[in-house]
MDAnalysis code that builds the backbone (N, CA, C; Angstrom):
import MDAnalysis as mda
import numpy as np

u = mda.Universe.empty(225, n_residues=75, atom_resindex=np.repeat(np.arange(75), 3), trajectory=True)
u.add_TopologyAttr("name", ["N", "CA", "C"] * 75)
u.add_TopologyAttr("resid", np.arange(1, 76))
u.add_TopologyAttr("resname", ["MET", "LYS", "LYS", "GLY", "TYR", "ASP", "PRO", "GLY", "SER", "LEU", "ALA", "ARG", "ALA", "ARG", "PRO", "LEU", "ALA", "TYR", "THR", "GLY", "THR", "MET", "SER", "GLY", "GLN", "GLU", "GLU", "TRP", "PHE", "ASP", "VAL", "VAL", "ASP", "LEU", "GLU", "GLY", "ARG", "VAL", "VAL", "SER", "LYS", "ALA", "THR", "ARG", "SER", "GLU", "CYS", "HIS", "GLY", "ASN", "PRO", "SER", "LEU", "ILE", "HIS", "GLN", "ALA", "VAL", "HIS", "VAL", "LEU", "VAL", "PHE", "ASN", "HIS", "ALA", "GLY", "ALA", "LEU", "PHE", "LEU", "GLN", "GLN", "ARG", "SER"])
u.atoms.positions = np.array([
    [0.838, -1.176, 0.000],
    [0.000, 0.000, 0.000],
    [0.887, 1.243, 0.000],
    [0.560, 2.225, -0.836],
    [1.361, 3.441, -0.915],
    [1.102, 4.335, 0.286],
    [2.137, 5.016, 0.709],
    [2.012, 5.955, 1.816],
    [1.004, 7.038, 1.444],
    [0.084, 7.312, 2.346],
    [-0.912, 8.343, 2.099],
    [-2.155, 7.844, 1.397],
    [-2.150, 6.588, 0.937],
    [-3.315, 6.051, 0.243],
    [-4.376, 5.666, 1.252],
    [-5.607, 6.079, 1.029],
    [-6.731, 5.760, 1.907],
    [-7.754, 4.974, 1.104],
    [-7.887, 3.645, 1.333],
    [-8.823, 2.838, 0.552],
    [-10.264, 3.312, 0.653],
    [-10.626, 3.990, 1.720],
    [-11.996, 4.477, 1.864],
    [-12.258, 5.771, 1.121],
    [-11.208, 6.371, 0.547],
    [-11.384, 7.667, -0.107],
    [-12.301, 7.583, -1.316],
    [-12.298, 6.456, -2.023],
    [-13.181, 6.329, -3.180],
    [-14.641, 6.355, -2.760],
    [-14.952, 5.761, -1.624],
    [-16.333, 5.749, -1.145],
    [-16.789, 7.147, -0.750],
    [-15.844, 8.011, -0.367],
    [-16.186, 9.369, 0.058],
    [-16.069, 10.383, -1.074],
    [-15.648, 9.948, -2.242],
    [-15.437, 10.881, -3.353],
    [-16.750, 11.544, -3.752],
    [-16.641, 12.799, -4.182],
    [-17.834, 13.511, -4.644],
    [-18.289, 12.930, -5.969],
    [-19.595, 12.898, -6.216],
    [-20.069, 12.421, -7.516],
    [-19.614, 13.365, -8.624],
    [-19.449, 12.829, -9.811],
    [-19.024, 13.638, -10.943],
    [-20.111, 14.613, -11.354],
    [-19.711, 15.785, -11.783],
    [-20.671, 16.777, -12.247],
    [-20.982, 16.601, -13.725],
    [-20.255, 15.711, -14.385],
    [-20.427, 15.514, -15.823],
    [-21.817, 14.998, -16.145],
    [-22.494, 15.637, -17.081],
    [-23.825, 15.198, -17.491],
    [-23.910, 15.093, -19.009],
    [-22.771, 14.953, -19.659],
    [-22.734, 14.911, -21.114],
    [-23.343, 13.650, -21.686],
    [-23.780, 13.749, -22.918],
    [-24.304, 12.582, -23.625],
    [-23.692, 12.540, -25.009],
    [-23.668, 11.364, -25.592],
    [-23.155, 11.205, -26.949],
    [-24.244, 10.560, -27.793],
    [-25.054, 11.359, -28.413],
    [-26.109, 10.846, -29.274],
    [-25.990, 11.497, -30.645],
    [-24.773, 11.508, -31.181],
    [-24.545, 12.161, -32.460],
    [-24.351, 13.660, -32.320],
    [-24.420, 14.165, -31.098],
    [-24.229, 15.583, -30.846],
    [-22.986, 15.766, -29.994],
    [-22.582, 17.016, -29.866],
    [-21.401, 17.302, -29.053],
    [-21.714, 17.111, -27.568],
    [-20.696, 16.724, -26.800],
    [-20.853, 16.542, -25.358],
    [-21.023, 17.889, -24.662],
    [-21.824, 17.883, -23.614],
    [-22.009, 19.059, -22.773],
    [-21.350, 18.812, -21.431],
    [-20.697, 19.837, -20.900],
    [-20.042, 19.759, -19.604],
    [-20.634, 20.796, -18.666],
    [-20.607, 20.471, -17.369],
    [-20.936, 21.469, -16.363],
    [-19.725, 22.370, -16.201],
    [-19.936, 23.672, -16.286],
    [-18.881, 24.652, -16.029],
    [-18.957, 24.981, -14.542],
    [-17.799, 24.956, -13.872],
    [-17.770, 25.164, -12.421],
    [-16.947, 26.392, -12.060],
    [-17.224, 26.923, -10.859],
    [-16.407, 28.022, -10.347],
    [-15.202, 27.434, -9.612],
    [-14.407, 28.274, -8.996],
    [-13.182, 27.806, -8.344],
    [-13.447, 26.923, -7.128],
    [-14.670, 26.935, -6.615],
    [-15.038, 26.059, -5.498],
    [-15.711, 24.775, -5.977],
    [-15.821, 24.589, -7.293],
    [-16.419, 23.379, -7.842],
    [-17.931, 23.414, -7.955],
    [-18.539, 24.582, -7.744],
    [-19.996, 24.711, -7.870],
    [-20.365, 24.903, -9.335],
    [-21.385, 24.186, -9.792],
    [-21.834, 24.302, -11.179],
    [-22.457, 25.679, -11.377],
    [-21.967, 26.396, -12.400],
    [-22.472, 27.741, -12.673],
    [-23.120, 27.854, -14.043],
    [-22.813, 26.926, -14.952],
    [-23.426, 26.938, -16.282],
    [-23.060, 25.649, -17.002],
    [-23.429, 25.568, -18.263],
    [-23.073, 24.428, -19.102],
    [-22.431, 24.957, -20.382],
    [-21.550, 24.151, -20.970],
    [-20.902, 24.519, -22.230],
    [-20.521, 23.239, -22.956],
    [-20.377, 23.335, -24.265],
    [-19.979, 22.168, -25.043],
    [-18.496, 21.886, -24.830],
    [-18.098, 20.683, -25.216],
    [-16.687, 20.296, -25.107],
    [-15.797, 21.296, -25.844],
    [-16.173, 21.648, -27.069],
    [-15.324, 22.562, -27.848],
    [-15.275, 23.950, -27.223],
    [-16.366, 24.402, -26.617],
    [-16.348, 25.697, -25.935],
    [-15.409, 25.653, -24.732],
    [-15.503, 24.579, -23.938],
    [-14.643, 24.447, -22.751],
    [-13.174, 24.362, -23.135],
    [-12.873, 23.581, -24.169],
    [-11.475, 23.392, -24.554],
    [-10.929, 24.572, -25.341],
    [-11.805, 25.429, -25.858],
    [-11.362, 26.600, -26.599],
    [-11.307, 27.868, -25.770],
    [-11.787, 27.799, -24.528],
    [-11.834, 28.981, -23.674],
    [-11.314, 28.616, -22.284],
    [-10.095, 29.017, -21.944],
    [-9.509, 28.637, -20.655],
    [-10.278, 29.160, -19.445],
    [-11.175, 30.121, -19.626],
    [-11.941, 30.629, -18.483],
    [-13.126, 29.726, -18.141],
    [-13.461, 28.777, -19.022],
    [-14.546, 27.830, -18.745],
    [-13.951, 26.597, -18.076],
    [-14.042, 26.538, -16.759],
    [-13.451, 25.445, -15.988],
    [-14.461, 24.312, -15.899],
    [-14.019, 23.098, -16.224],
    [-14.886, 21.923, -16.094],
    [-14.114, 20.824, -15.389],
    [-14.867, 19.942, -14.741],
    [-14.232, 18.848, -14.022],
    [-13.806, 17.767, -15.000],
    [-12.753, 17.060, -14.654],
    [-12.242, 15.973, -15.497],
    [-11.625, 14.916, -14.592],
    [-11.451, 13.739, -15.141],
    [-10.813, 12.656, -14.401],
    [-9.883, 11.913, -15.353],
    [-8.765, 11.475, -14.837],
    [-7.817, 10.668, -15.600],
    [-7.529, 9.418, -14.781],
    [-7.596, 8.265, -15.413],
    [-7.348, 6.998, -14.736],
    [-6.146, 6.339, -15.390],
    [-5.138, 5.998, -14.595],
    [-3.962, 5.291, -15.086],
    [-4.012, 3.876, -14.538],
    [-3.914, 2.877, -15.424],
    [-3.984, 1.474, -15.014],
    [-2.654, 0.811, -15.347],
    [-2.013, 0.233, -14.323],
    [-0.739, -0.451, -14.479],
    [-0.914, -1.926, -14.139],
    [-0.166, -2.790, -14.828],
    [-0.173, -4.207, -14.449],
    [0.918, -4.441, -13.404],
    [1.076, -5.698, -12.975],
    [2.047, -6.008, -11.919],
    [3.488, -5.731, -12.343],
    [3.752, -5.748, -13.654],
    [5.101, -5.473, -14.147],
    [5.364, -3.975, -14.272],
    [4.340, -3.169, -14.012],
    [4.512, -1.726, -14.094],
    [4.198, -1.138, -15.453],
    [3.715, -1.976, -16.399],
    [3.364, -1.467, -17.730],
    [2.044, -0.700, -17.651],
    [1.992, 0.425, -18.325],
    [0.805, 1.271, -18.354],
    [-0.116, 0.819, -19.476],
    [-1.380, 0.598, -19.163],
    [-2.369, 0.268, -20.188],
    [-2.921, 1.564, -20.751],
    [-3.023, 1.649, -22.074],
    [-3.535, 2.841, -22.740],
    [-4.787, 2.509, -23.532],
    [-5.726, 3.447, -23.556],
    [-6.937, 3.293, -24.350],
    [-6.630, 3.734, -25.777],
    [-6.987, 2.891, -26.745],
    [-6.810, 3.276, -28.141],
    [-8.035, 4.057, -28.568],
    [-7.826, 5.273, -29.052],
    [-8.935, 6.134, -29.461],
    [-8.839, 6.399, -30.947],
    [-9.986, 6.618, -31.541],
    [-9.995, 6.857, -32.994],
    [-9.650, 8.287, -33.326],
])
């Protein structure tokens, strides 16, 4: 177990604010303020094209026992 790791932290994690859908349309994200409160919605391209539109994100890194990183192949 890594120092500082708390196995119960996942159970206490806040739910994601993401409410986007993929039905042939662009994804929508919740735009948040500096405290993480939802203040509006914007499309993915709007969020990524405007640094003032802050949205929540998550990155997951998966390693095997040998330390190799698994990567998702995207189109």
